[in-house]
N, C-alpha and C positions, 0 to 999 in steps of 0.2 A: 151104395157101392163101397167096396172095402179099398182103402188107400193103398194096400199092400197086396202083392201078388207072388208068384212062385219066383220071379226074377229078382225081387226086391233084395233078397240077401245072397246073390250069387257071389261065391268066393272069388272068383276071377274077376268080376266087374268091381267088387269092392276093392280089391288090390290094386287095379287100375285106378280107381279114384284115389286112393291113399297115395299113390305114388306122385299122382299130380298135385295133390294137396301138400305134400312135404317138398316137392319142387318149389312151389308157391311159398310155403312157410319158411323155406331156407334161403329164399331169394336166389335160386338157381334160374339162370335164362334159358336153360334147355329143359325141355319137358319129356320124360322118359316114356311117353307113351302117345296113343292116338288121343285127340280131344274127346271128351265125354259126349258132349252135345255137337251136332253138326247141322248148321242151317243152310239149306239147299234152296237156292232160288231158282226154281224149275222154269220159271218165266219172269220177265219184268214188264211185259205187257199187262195193262190192266184196263177194264172196261168201265170204271169210274175215276172221279178225281176227289180225294180226300184233302180237306183243308190242312190236315196236320201231317201230311205225307209228302216225301221229296220225290216221288216217283215223276210227277209232270215236269220237274225242272232239272231231271238228270240229262247229262249229254252223252253218256256212253251208249253203245249200240244195244238195241233191243232184239230179243229173240227166245227161243225156247231151248232148253236142256236137251241134248240128245240122249238116247237109250244108252249107246256106248259110254258116255260120261257117267251117267248114273251108275251103270253096272260096274265100271272101273272102280268108282268111289266104294260102293257098296262091298265090293269083293275084298277091298282093303281094310276097311274099318270094322267088318262083321266079328263079333267076339270080343271087340274091344271098346268101341263106342255103344252107347246105350240108348241115345234119343235122336231121331233124325227129323228135322222139320222140313217139309217140303213145301216151303213157302219163303218169300222174300218181299222185295219190292215189286209185286205184282199179284195177279189173282191166280191161284193155282189152278183152279177148275177149267182156266182157257186152255190148260196144256192137254192135248188130245189123248196122251198116254198117263194121265195122272192115277188112274186106278191101277194100271199095271205096275207103276211105280211104287205105289203102296204096296201091292202084293210082293214084289220082288224084295221090298225091304223086310216084310213080315217073313218071308220065306227064309230070310238069312238072320232071323231071331233079333231084328231092331225094332224097337218100339217106334211108332210114326206119329207125329203131330201135324195138323193142318189148320190153318186160319183162313177163312173166307169172309167175303163181303155179303154173301147169301144171295146175291142177285141170281145167280147161274145154278142155284140148288133146286132143280126141278124135282118132282117126285121119283122120276128115273135116277137122277143123279143121287138123291137121298138113299135110294135103295142100294145103289151101288157102294156107296161109302159105308152104309151100314154092313154090307156083306164083305168089305174089302179086308177086314181084320184091323182097321185104324183104330188107334189107341186113343186119341186126344184130338178133339175138334173144338174150334172156336169159332162161334159167329160174332163178328165185328160190327157193332151198330155205331150210329152218330148221335142219337138222341132217343127220348121216349115219344116225343110228338113227331108228326109228319114234317111240320116246318123245321124244327131244330134238325132231325136226321138228315133230311135232304140238303140243308144248308151245309153240313159238315162233309156228308158223303155225297157230292153231287153226282147226279144221274143214278143214284141207289133208290129207285122209286119206293117208298114206304110201304104202299100197298103191296107190292109184290114180295118185298123181304118180309114181311109179317106173314103173308099167306105161305110162303116157302117154310118159314120156321114152323107154322103150325101143322103143315103136312108132314115135315120131318118129325115132329113131336108125336103125331098120330101113328106113323110107321113105327117110330122107335117102340111104342107102346104095344102096338100089335105084335112085333116081333120079339118083344122082350129082350131087346138087344142091350148090350153093356157098355156100348161106346160112351167114354167119358166126354161130356158135352157141356161146354161153358158158353154163356152169351156174355158179351165183354162190351163195356162202354169205355172209351178213353177219355178221361176227366179233363175237361177244356172249361175256359170261361163262357163259351157259347152254350154249354150244356149242363153246367153244375147245379142249375136251379131245378133241374129234371132228374136227378140222381135218385131221390127218394122214391118218385113214382115209378122210375124204371125198374129199381130193385123190388118194390112192393108187387109191381104187376108180373114180372117174369118169375119170380121165386114160387109162384103158385103151380108151376108146371115141374113135377117130380123127374121128367125126362131129362131136364135141364140141371145137371149136377152142381153147377155154380153160376151165380150171377156176379160177375167180376166188374169193378171199377178200378180201371187200371191207370196208374199215374202217368202223366204225359211225358214223353222223352223229346228233348228238344233237338230238332233237326236244322234249327233256323241259320246255323252256320253255313250251310250248304252253298247258297249262291252269293254270299257276301265275303268282304274281308273282314276278319274279325281281330280283335285285340285281347288276348286272354287276361284275365284278372290274375295276375302272379302274386298278388297279396294273399290270395286265398289258397292255402295247401290243400292239394287233393290227395286223396288216398289211393294206393295201389289198386290195381284193377284185376280180379280175379278171372275175368272173362277170357283175358289174352293167354291164360293158362288152359282154361277149362273148355271154351267153346269156339269153334271155327265157322267161318262163313264162306260160302262158295257161290259165285255167280253162275248163271245159267251156262256160260261158256267155258266154265272149268277154272276161272280165275279164282285164287284164294286170297281174302282180305283178311285183316286182323280182327275185325269186329262189324257187327250190324249198323255201327255208327258210320262206316264208310260207304255212303251211298252211291258215290260216283268214282269209285276206282282211285282214290287219293294215295292210298298205300298198297299197291298189289305186292303180294308176297310171291307169287309163282302161280303156276297152272297145273291141275292135276293131269292133263293131257300129255305133259312133258316131264313129270316128277311125281313121286308118291307124296301123299298127304303127309306122312310122317317126316320125310325130308324137308318139305316146305315149312312145317310147323316147327322146325328147328333150324332153319336157315339163319344167315346173318341178319337179314332184314327184321325179323321178329325177335330175334334175341336182342338186338340194338333196343327196340322198344321195351322189351322187358327190362333191360338194363336201366332204362331212365326210370321206370317205375321203381325198381329196387333200390335205386340210388336218391330218390326224392326229386327227381327232375322231370315230373310228368308234363310240366308246363313247357318243356321243350319239343314235345310233340303236340302240333297244333291241333289234330284231330282230337287227342286225349285231353287238351287243355280246356276245351269247351264242351266236354260230354257231361251229361247230367244223369246218367245212369246210376241206380243206387248201388253202393258198394257195402260190403259186410265186414264185421270183425272177424278176426281170425277164429274165434270160438264159433261163431256161426258158420264160417266156412268149413269148419272141421265137421260140425254137425251135419252139414249139407252133404259131405263126402260120406258120410256113413249110410246114405240112402240113395238109391238109384234116381236118376233124374225125372223119371215119370212121376215117382212118388213126391218128389220136391215140387214139380208143377202142380199137382193136384193140392198141395197143402198151401201153396203160395196165395191163392186168393183168399183163403181162410185167414192167413196172417195180415193181409192188405186189410181186410175187414176191421181187425182190431186197430190197426194203424189209423184207418179212416175214421173211426169213432173216436179216437182218443188224440190223434196228432194230425187232424185234417189240414189245419193251416200250415203245418211244417212240411208235410210229406206231399200234400196234394195240391193245395192252393199255390204253393210256391213252384211247383214243378212246371207250370206254363209260364213262368214269368223269368224273364233273361237276367237272373241274379248272379250269373257266373261270368259274365262277359259284358263287354260294352261294344256297341256297334260303331265303326267309324262312319 
């Protein structure tokens, strides 16, 4: 499958990306446009319990995003945002209107991504997703063997997950569908010994466009009091210029690391996303990043999301978000091969904080 399509070099979207990049480059705390990528938590209910996920311990209310909230958001961001992820701290296939939500986004020229745990991917649901216009689909697994998979993704029965994937592969082949599909393993201490087998087995299926080994992102700060390691200088974060995260109830937070509404910025039921993305709360956070005071934001001080040099950020800004997402696993393969210890093995070690 080609990494580039007719939207890749859209002049309007390119100008939007460059506006955001130059706002970041010149250290402005105001962003002159809608975020490029929007993460939309259609629900925070989940039918399994993952060892690396903070969903089981969050205290905020659980629910499902209403159609009115999604419509209001899409109507504002269309023509400006490029990629909308309809998932967050929950299983999106639990939402009864997930297919209609995908189609509404597509009807408004938004690319749509989904990440699922595969337990609910029946043949009927596979066919619906293949017919929905979805652009980007991730199957998230816990390991290569039944024992490891079910230890990390509790209640995600291995036999069911494997059957659902094989049925999906068959349907995709029969329909010659082009939905870009990734099968993914989050790299953990418990499954790192199975990585080679995982890749070798799943790469045989050409209907899976990529086999991704994803570095672990640390959410261990969630239930604990932490003391940031202030001796370690942290880089500025590009995500708080580029990517917004919205809870199922319309609450906008500054990034995906805020699992339990620590830094609410506003709510799209009461204000526009553009206004929220430029209000005093988020501009204060950007100022901390611009002035080298990242450690003064507790959430940012313990984050271990990978950051990029300005040159790479500029390069990313030249291409649309979906193309970047397709290329990312290929880049990670190179890093995994040559920098496994630095990028992957250390990703699940608490080397940026000490726990009281």
